[in-house]
mmCIF file of the N, C-alpha and C atoms, coordinates in Angstrom:
data_MODEL
# 
_entry.id   MODEL 
# 
loop_
_atom_site.group_PDB 
_atom_site.id 
_atom_site.type_symbol 
_atom_site.label_atom_id 
_atom_site.label_alt_id 
_atom_site.label_comp_id 
_atom_site.label_asym_id 
_atom_site.label_entity_id 
_atom_site.label_seq_id 
_atom_site.pdbx_PDB_ins_code 
_atom_site.Cartn_x 
_atom_site.Cartn_y 
_atom_site.Cartn_z 
_atom_site.occupancy 
_atom_site.B_iso_or_equiv 
_atom_site.pdbx_formal_charge 
_atom_site.auth_seq_id 
_atom_site.auth_comp_id 
_atom_site.auth_asym_id 
_atom_site.auth_atom_id 
_atom_site.pdbx_PDB_model_num 
ATOM 1   N N  . MET A 1 1  ? -1.961  -32.649 -15.617 1.00 0.00 ? 1  MET A N  1 
ATOM 2   C CA . MET A 1 1  ? -1.629  -32.750 -13.934 1.00 0.00 ? 1  MET A CA 1 
ATOM 3   C C  . MET A 1 1  ? 0.025   -32.063 -14.087 1.00 0.00 ? 1  MET A C  1 
ATOM 4   N N  . ASN A 1 2  ? 0.849   -31.893 -15.390 1.00 0.00 ? 2  ASN A N  1 
ATOM 5   C CA . ASN A 1 2  ? 2.023   -31.377 -15.654 1.00 0.00 ? 2  ASN A CA 1 
ATOM 6   C C  . ASN A 1 2  ? 2.093   -30.232 -15.426 1.00 0.00 ? 2  ASN A C  1 
ATOM 7   N N  . ILE A 1 3  ? 0.788   -29.343 -15.815 1.00 0.00 ? 3  ILE A N  1 
ATOM 8   C CA . ILE A 1 3  ? 0.829   -28.135 -15.366 1.00 0.00 ? 3  ILE A CA 1 
ATOM 9   C C  . ILE A 1 3  ? 1.342   -27.784 -14.020 1.00 0.00 ? 3  ILE A C  1 
ATOM 10  N N  . LEU A 1 4  ? 0.789   -28.261 -13.320 1.00 0.00 ? 4  LEU A N  1 
ATOM 11  C CA . LEU A 1 4  ? 1.177   -27.811 -11.528 1.00 0.00 ? 4  LEU A CA 1 
ATOM 12  C C  . LEU A 1 4  ? 2.349   -27.873 -11.415 1.00 0.00 ? 4  LEU A C  1 
ATOM 13  N N  . ILE A 1 5  ? 3.335   -27.986 -12.233 1.00 0.00 ? 5  ILE A N  1 
ATOM 14  C CA . ILE A 1 5  ? 4.663   -28.326 -11.991 1.00 0.00 ? 5  ILE A CA 1 
ATOM 15  C C  . ILE A 1 5  ? 4.951   -26.449 -12.517 1.00 0.00 ? 5  ILE A C  1 
ATOM 16  N N  . TYR A 1 6  ? 4.171   -25.963 -13.157 1.00 0.00 ? 6  TYR A N  1 
ATOM 17  C CA . TYR A 1 6  ? 4.686   -24.610 -13.072 1.00 0.00 ? 6  TYR A CA 1 
ATOM 18  C C  . TYR A 1 6  ? 3.434   -23.809 -12.461 1.00 0.00 ? 6  TYR A C  1 
ATOM 19  N N  . LEU A 1 7  ? 2.458   -24.098 -12.677 1.00 0.00 ? 7  LEU A N  1 
ATOM 20  C CA . LEU A 1 7  ? 1.575   -23.177 -11.608 1.00 0.00 ? 7  LEU A CA 1 
ATOM 21  C C  . LEU A 1 7  ? 2.068   -22.982 -10.056 1.00 0.00 ? 7  LEU A C  1 
ATOM 22  N N  . ILE A 1 8  ? 1.976   -23.999 -9.387  1.00 0.00 ? 8  ILE A N  1 
ATOM 23  C CA . ILE A 1 8  ? 2.185   -24.187 -7.903  1.00 0.00 ? 8  ILE A CA 1 
ATOM 24  C C  . ILE A 1 8  ? 3.460   -23.594 -7.650  1.00 0.00 ? 8  ILE A C  1 
ATOM 25  N N  . PRO A 1 9  ? 4.932   -23.603 -8.205  1.00 0.00 ? 9  PRO A N  1 
ATOM 26  C CA . PRO A 1 9  ? 5.644   -22.764 -7.859  1.00 0.00 ? 9  PRO A CA 1 
ATOM 27  C C  . PRO A 1 9  ? 5.886   -20.724 -8.617  1.00 0.00 ? 9  PRO A C  1 
ATOM 28  N N  . ALA A 1 10 ? 4.988   -20.846 -9.247  1.00 0.00 ? 10 ALA A N  1 
ATOM 29  C CA . ALA A 1 10 ? 4.612   -19.443 -10.353 1.00 0.00 ? 10 ALA A CA 1 
ATOM 30  C C  . ALA A 1 10 ? 3.824   -18.690 -8.848  1.00 0.00 ? 10 ALA A C  1 
ATOM 31  N N  . ALA A 1 11 ? 2.718   -19.515 -8.207  1.00 0.00 ? 11 ALA A N  1 
ATOM 32  C CA . ALA A 1 11 ? 1.361   -18.921 -7.073  1.00 0.00 ? 11 ALA A CA 1 
ATOM 33  C C  . ALA A 1 11 ? 2.487   -19.002 -6.152  1.00 0.00 ? 11 ALA A C  1 
ATOM 34  N N  . LEU A 1 12 ? 3.791   -19.470 -5.701  1.00 0.00 ? 12 LEU A N  1 
ATOM 35  C CA . LEU A 1 12 ? 4.392   -19.195 -4.625  1.00 0.00 ? 12 LEU A CA 1 
ATOM 36  C C  . LEU A 1 12 ? 5.338   -18.114 -4.749  1.00 0.00 ? 12 LEU A C  1 
ATOM 37  N N  . VAL A 1 13 ? 6.066   -17.857 -5.747  1.00 0.00 ? 13 VAL A N  1 
ATOM 38  C CA . VAL A 1 13 ? 6.588   -16.801 -6.136  1.00 0.00 ? 13 VAL A CA 1 
ATOM 39  C C  . VAL A 1 13 ? 5.869   -15.330 -6.576  1.00 0.00 ? 13 VAL A C  1 
ATOM 40  N N  . LEU A 1 14 ? 4.468   -15.249 -6.845  1.00 0.00 ? 14 LEU A N  1 
ATOM 41  C CA . LEU A 1 14 ? 3.884   -14.062 -6.958  1.00 0.00 ? 14 LEU A CA 1 
ATOM 42  C C  . LEU A 1 14 ? 3.052   -14.082 -5.784  1.00 0.00 ? 14 LEU A C  1 
ATOM 43  N N  . GLY A 1 15 ? 3.009   -14.986 -4.703  1.00 0.00 ? 15 GLY A N  1 
ATOM 44  C CA . GLY A 1 15 ? 2.753   -15.063 -2.837  1.00 0.00 ? 15 GLY A CA 1 
ATOM 45  C C  . GLY A 1 15 ? 4.338   -13.950 -2.514  1.00 0.00 ? 15 GLY A C  1 
ATOM 46  N N  . ALA A 1 16 ? 5.213   -14.826 -2.832  1.00 0.00 ? 16 ALA A N  1 
ATOM 47  C CA . ALA A 1 16 ? 6.091   -13.998 -2.202  1.00 0.00 ? 16 ALA A CA 1 
ATOM 48  C C  . ALA A 1 16 ? 6.553   -12.451 -2.584  1.00 0.00 ? 16 ALA A C  1 
ATOM 49  N N  . LEU A 1 17 ? 6.278   -12.330 -3.740  1.00 0.00 ? 17 LEU A N  1 
ATOM 50  C CA . LEU A 1 17 ? 6.680   -10.844 -4.394  1.00 0.00 ? 17 LEU A CA 1 
ATOM 51  C C  . LEU A 1 17 ? 5.618   -10.123 -3.305  1.00 0.00 ? 17 LEU A C  1 
ATOM 52  N N  . GLY A 1 18 ? 4.525   -10.129 -3.072  1.00 0.00 ? 18 GLY A N  1 
ATOM 53  C CA . GLY A 1 18 ? 3.148   -9.896  -2.217  1.00 0.00 ? 18 GLY A CA 1 
ATOM 54  C C  . GLY A 1 18 ? 3.476   -9.599  -1.222  1.00 0.00 ? 18 GLY A C  1 
ATOM 55  N N  . LEU A 1 19 ? 4.130   -10.526 -0.207  1.00 0.00 ? 19 LEU A N  1 
ATOM 56  C CA . LEU A 1 19 ? 5.033   -10.188 0.808   1.00 0.00 ? 19 LEU A CA 1 
ATOM 57  C C  . LEU A 1 19 ? 5.339   -9.232  0.924   1.00 0.00 ? 19 LEU A C  1 
ATOM 58  N N  . VAL A 1 20 ? 6.785   -9.318  -0.267  1.00 0.00 ? 20 VAL A N  1 
ATOM 59  C CA . VAL A 1 20 ? 7.906   -8.331  -0.284  1.00 0.00 ? 20 VAL A CA 1 
ATOM 60  C C  . VAL A 1 20 ? 7.266   -7.007  -0.429  1.00 0.00 ? 20 VAL A C  1 
ATOM 61  N N  . ALA A 1 21 ? 6.718   -6.971  -1.402  1.00 0.00 ? 21 ALA A N  1 
ATOM 62  C CA . ALA A 1 21 ? 6.049   -5.331  -1.702  1.00 0.00 ? 21 ALA A CA 1 
ATOM 63  C C  . ALA A 1 21 ? 5.345   -4.732  -0.315  1.00 0.00 ? 21 ALA A C  1 
ATOM 64  N N  . PHE A 1 22 ? 4.828   -5.872  0.389   1.00 0.00 ? 22 PHE A N  1 
ATOM 65  C CA . PHE A 1 22 ? 3.666   -5.233  1.566   1.00 0.00 ? 22 PHE A CA 1 
ATOM 66  C C  . PHE A 1 22 ? 4.684   -4.762  2.852   1.00 0.00 ? 22 PHE A C  1 
ATOM 67  N N  . LEU A 1 23 ? 6.076   -5.806  3.410   1.00 0.00 ? 23 LEU A N  1 
ATOM 68  C CA . LEU A 1 23 ? 6.610   -5.122  4.149   1.00 0.00 ? 23 LEU A CA 1 
ATOM 69  C C  . LEU A 1 23 ? 7.561   -4.406  3.276   1.00 0.00 ? 23 LEU A C  1 
ATOM 70  N N  . TRP A 1 24 ? 7.703   -4.132  2.292   1.00 0.00 ? 24 TRP A N  1 
ATOM 71  C CA . TRP A 1 24 ? 8.466   -3.078  1.966   1.00 0.00 ? 24 TRP A CA 1 
ATOM 72  C C  . TRP A 1 24 ? 7.801   -1.865  2.707   1.00 0.00 ? 24 TRP A C  1 
ATOM 73  N N  . SER A 1 25 ? 6.400   -2.000  1.843   1.00 0.00 ? 25 SER A N  1 
ATOM 74  C CA . SER A 1 25 ? 5.296   -0.420  2.426   1.00 0.00 ? 25 SER A CA 1 
ATOM 75  C C  . SER A 1 25 ? 5.379   -0.036  3.739   1.00 0.00 ? 25 SER A C  1 
ATOM 76  N N  . MET A 1 26 ? 5.624   -1.390  4.446   1.00 0.00 ? 26 MET A N  1 
ATOM 77  C CA . MET A 1 26 ? 5.361   -1.046  5.879   1.00 0.00 ? 26 MET A CA 1 
ATOM 78  C C  . MET A 1 26 ? 6.585   -0.445  6.667   1.00 0.00 ? 26 MET A C  1 
ATOM 79  N N  . ARG A 1 27 ? 7.560   -0.925  6.318   1.00 0.00 ? 27 ARG A N  1 
ATOM 80  C CA . ARG A 1 27 ? 9.214   -0.024  6.336   1.00 0.00 ? 27 ARG A CA 1 
ATOM 81  C C  . ARG A 1 27 ? 9.299   0.943   6.224   1.00 0.00 ? 27 ARG A C  1 
ATOM 82  N N  . SER A 1 28 ? 8.643   1.523   4.645   1.00 0.00 ? 28 SER A N  1 
ATOM 83  C CA . SER A 1 28 ? 8.708   3.070   4.420   1.00 0.00 ? 28 SER A CA 1 
ATOM 84  C C  . SER A 1 28 ? 7.893   4.251   4.727   1.00 0.00 ? 28 SER A C  1 
ATOM 85  N N  . GLY A 1 29 ? 6.545   3.471   5.595   1.00 0.00 ? 29 GLY A N  1 
ATOM 86  C CA . GLY A 1 29 ? 6.217   4.373   6.479   1.00 0.00 ? 29 GLY A CA 1 
ATOM 87  C C  . GLY A 1 29 ? 4.662   4.703   5.679   1.00 0.00 ? 29 GLY A C  1 
ATOM 88  N N  . GLN A 1 30 ? 4.372   4.288   4.619   1.00 0.00 ? 30 GLN A N  1 
ATOM 89  C CA . GLN A 1 30 ? 3.261   4.342   4.049   1.00 0.00 ? 30 GLN A CA 1 
ATOM 90  C C  . GLN A 1 30 ? 2.015   4.435   4.828   1.00 0.00 ? 30 GLN A C  1 
ATOM 91  N N  . PHE A 1 31 ? 2.088   3.302   5.829   1.00 0.00 ? 31 PHE A N  1 
ATOM 92  C CA . PHE A 1 31 ? 1.152   3.219   6.299   1.00 0.00 ? 31 PHE A CA 1 
ATOM 93  C C  . PHE A 1 31 ? 0.826   4.097   8.326   1.00 0.00 ? 31 PHE A C  1 
ATOM 94  N N  . ASP A 1 32 ? 2.091   5.143   8.229   1.00 0.00 ? 32 ASP A N  1 
ATOM 95  C CA . ASP A 1 32 ? 2.010   5.661   9.140   1.00 0.00 ? 32 ASP A CA 1 
ATOM 96  C C  . ASP A 1 32 ? 1.066   6.880   9.684   1.00 0.00 ? 32 ASP A C  1 
ATOM 97  N N  . ASP A 1 33 ? -0.071  7.401   8.684   1.00 0.00 ? 33 ASP A N  1 
ATOM 98  C CA . ASP A 1 33 ? -0.922  8.209   9.149   1.00 0.00 ? 33 ASP A CA 1 
ATOM 99  C C  . ASP A 1 33 ? -1.816  7.853   8.082   1.00 0.00 ? 33 ASP A C  1 
ATOM 100 N N  . LEU A 1 34 ? -2.944  7.611   9.282   1.00 0.00 ? 34 LEU A N  1 
ATOM 101 C CA . LEU A 1 34 ? -3.821  7.053   8.216   1.00 0.00 ? 34 LEU A CA 1 
ATOM 102 C C  . LEU A 1 34 ? -5.147  7.674   8.271   1.00 0.00 ? 34 LEU A C  1 
ATOM 103 N N  . ASP A 1 35 ? -5.019  8.364   9.510   1.00 0.00 ? 35 ASP A N  1 
ATOM 104 C CA . ASP A 1 35 ? -6.135  9.848   9.032   1.00 0.00 ? 35 ASP A CA 1 
ATOM 105 C C  . ASP A 1 35 ? -5.755  11.099  8.950   1.00 0.00 ? 35 ASP A C  1 
ATOM 106 N N  . GLY A 1 36 ? -4.432  11.295  8.540   1.00 0.00 ? 36 GLY A N  1 
ATOM 107 C CA . GLY A 1 36 ? -4.276  12.795  7.801   1.00 0.00 ? 36 GLY A CA 1 
ATOM 108 C C  . GLY A 1 36 ? -4.927  12.734  6.515   1.00 0.00 ? 36 GLY A C  1 
ATOM 109 N N  . ALA A 1 37 ? -5.094  11.732  5.783   1.00 0.00 ? 37 ALA A N  1 
ATOM 110 C CA . ALA A 1 37 ? -5.820  11.980  4.394   1.00 0.00 ? 37 ALA A CA 1 
ATOM 111 C C  . ALA A 1 37 ? -7.123  12.755  4.702   1.00 0.00 ? 37 ALA A C  1 
ATOM 112 N N  . ALA A 1 38 ? -7.785  11.683  5.571   1.00 0.00 ? 38 ALA A N  1 
ATOM 113 C CA . ALA A 1 38 ? -9.211  12.101  5.883   1.00 0.00 ? 38 ALA A CA 1 
ATOM 114 C C  . ALA A 1 38 ? -9.594  13.623  6.065   1.00 0.00 ? 38 ALA A C  1 
ATOM 115 N N  . TYR A 1 39 ? -8.820  14.294  6.870   1.00 0.00 ? 39 TYR A N  1 
ATOM 116 C CA . TYR A 1 39 ? -8.585  15.286  7.602   1.00 0.00 ? 39 TYR A CA 1 
ATOM 117 C C  . TYR A 1 39 ? -8.036  16.621  6.578   1.00 0.00 ? 39 TYR A C  1 
ATOM 118 N N  . ARG A 1 40 ? -7.039  16.154  5.771   1.00 0.00 ? 40 ARG A N  1 
ATOM 119 C CA . ARG A 1 40 ? -6.870  17.217  4.627   1.00 0.00 ? 40 ARG A CA 1 
ATOM 120 C C  . ARG A 1 40 ? -7.602  17.599  3.825   1.00 0.00 ? 40 ARG A C  1 
ATOM 121 N N  . ILE A 1 41 ? -8.715  16.264  3.171   1.00 0.00 ? 41 ILE A N  1 
ATOM 122 C CA . ILE A 1 41 ? -9.727  16.745  2.306   1.00 0.00 ? 41 ILE A CA 1 
ATOM 123 C C  . ILE A 1 41 ? -11.143 17.447  3.064   1.00 0.00 ? 41 ILE A C  1 
ATOM 124 N N  . LEU A 1 42 ? -11.399 17.701  4.396   1.00 0.00 ? 42 LEU A N  1 
ATOM 125 C CA . LEU A 1 42 ? -12.073 19.051  5.113   1.00 0.00 ? 42 LEU A CA 1 
ATOM 126 C C  . LEU A 1 42 ? -11.124 20.102  5.135   1.00 0.00 ? 42 LEU A C  1 
ATOM 127 N N  . ASP A 1 43 ? -10.155 20.286  4.487   1.00 0.00 ? 43 ASP A N  1 
ATOM 128 C CA . ASP A 1 43 ? -9.418  21.133  4.928   1.00 0.00 ? 43 ASP A CA 1 
ATOM 129 C C  . ASP A 1 43 ? -9.817  22.349  4.159   1.00 0.00 ? 43 ASP A C  1 
ATOM 130 N N  . ASP A 1 44 ? -9.994  23.450  4.331   1.00 0.00 ? 44 ASP A N  1 
ATOM 131 C CA . ASP A 1 44 ? -10.396 24.665  3.119   1.00 0.00 ? 44 ASP A CA 1 
ATOM 132 C C  . ASP A 1 44 ? -9.292  25.230  2.681   1.00 0.00 ? 44 ASP A C  1 
ATOM 133 N N  . GLU A 1 45 ? -8.445  24.960  1.514   1.00 0.00 ? 45 GLU A N  1 
ATOM 134 C CA . GLU A 1 45 ? -6.698  26.094  0.893   1.00 0.00 ? 45 GLU A CA 1 
ATOM 135 C C  . GLU A 1 45 ? -7.415  27.022  0.663   1.00 0.00 ? 45 GLU A C  1 
ATOM 136 N N  . ASP A 1 46 ? -9.007  27.395  -0.130  1.00 0.00 ? 46 ASP A N  1 
ATOM 137 C CA . ASP A 1 46 ? -9.111  28.859  -0.222  1.00 0.00 ? 46 ASP A CA 1 
ATOM 138 C C  . ASP A 1 46 ? -8.915  29.817  0.890   1.00 0.00 ? 46 ASP A C  1 
ATOM 139 N N  . GLU A 1 47 ? -9.040  30.146  2.056   1.00 0.00 ? 47 GLU A N  1 
ATOM 140 C CA . GLU A 1 47 ? -9.474  30.983  2.666   1.00 0.00 ? 47 GLU A CA 1 
ATOM 141 C C  . GLU A 1 47 ? -7.857  31.182  3.154   1.00 0.00 ? 47 GLU A C  1 
ATOM 142 N N  . LYS A 1 48 ? -7.398  32.477  3.203   1.00 0.00 ? 48 LYS A N  1 
ATOM 143 C CA . LYS A 1 48 ? -6.176  32.937  3.740   1.00 0.00 ? 48 LYS A CA 1 
ATOM 144 C C  . LYS A 1 48 ? -6.523  32.903  5.597   1.00 0.00 ? 48 LYS A C  1 
ATOM 145 N N  . PRO A 1 49 ? -5.172  32.232  5.890   1.00 0.00 ? 49 PRO A N  1 
ATOM 146 C CA . PRO A 1 49 ? -5.433  32.434  7.380   1.00 0.00 ? 49 PRO A CA 1 
ATOM 147 C C  . PRO A 1 49 ? -5.728  33.888  8.202   1.00 0.00 ? 49 PRO A C  1 
ATOM 148 N N  . GLY A 1 50 ? -5.935  34.120  8.935   1.00 0.00 ? 50 GLY A N  1 
ATOM 149 C CA . GLY A 1 50 ? -5.984  35.562  9.712   1.00 0.00 ? 50 GLY A CA 1 
ATOM 150 C C  . GLY A 1 50 ? -7.311  36.420  9.124   1.00 0.00 ? 50 GLY A C  1 
ATOM 151 N N  . SER A 1 51 ? -8.124  35.907  7.784   1.00 0.00 ? 51 SER A N  1 
ATOM 152 C CA . SER A 1 51 ? -9.480  36.514  7.840   1.00 0.00 ? 51 SER A CA 1 
ATOM 153 C C  . SER A 1 51 ? -10.396 35.764  7.633   1.00 0.00 ? 51 SER A C  1 
# 
């Protein structure tokens, strides 16, 4: 049972780090354009415009 003294705070710290990382990614705009990558994969860059 003494191991819980170390495991519970470690779990809380890791959970808090995950929450901070998620909030940072939301504020920095990581999830702003969810559809852009799906459309960029379909874009054929080999063709020159106007030809």
